[in-house]
N, C-alpha and C positions, 0 to 999 in steps of 0.2 A: 379567692379574690372577690372583693366587694364590687359589684357593678351598679353604677348609678346612672340613670337616664331620665331625660325629660320626655313626658308623654304629651305631645302637642295637643291631641284631641281632647284630653282631660285637663290640660294646663296644670299638670301635677308632676311631681318627681317620684320615681320608683327606685328603691334600693333593694338589691338581692345579693345572695351569696352563691358562688359557684366555684367548682374546681375543674380540673381538666376532664373529668368524667361527666360533668353536667351540673344542673341546679341542685342545691341543697337547702332544706328548710323552707320557711315562708318568707316571701318578700313583703315589703311595706311601701305604701304609697301615701304621700302627704303633699300639701300645697307648698311647703318649704322643703328645700333640699336637705337641710340639716335635720329636720324633724324625721324625714324618712330614714336617714342614716342612723339617727339616734334610736329609733324604734327597732331597727334591725339589730343594732348592737345590744340593746336590752334583751331582745329575744335570744340572741346568741349566748348571752351570759346566763340567762335563766334556763335555757334548754340546749346546752352544747351538743347533746347527742343527736339533735335534729340537723346539725350543721357539720357532721362528720360522717365518715364511712368506715367500715371495718377495713383493716389493713389488707386483708385478703382481696378486696375489690381492686386495689391498686396493683397488687402482685399479679393477679389474674390478667390484667390489661398488659403487663409487660411481656407476657409470654405469647401474646397474639400477634 
């Protein structure tokens, strides 16, 4: 899930990616909401391995 939030102290937007196990990859901060989302999407396309986990990580969680 892509999570987008406004950081009041910085007056900037932050976009990050996470799944049910936690944060994945690098998040991006920009003055415009769309720019933060776009930068995240570009990074996800260029480095998909940073935004995924081995299947075993999910299977291990279901047995706990």
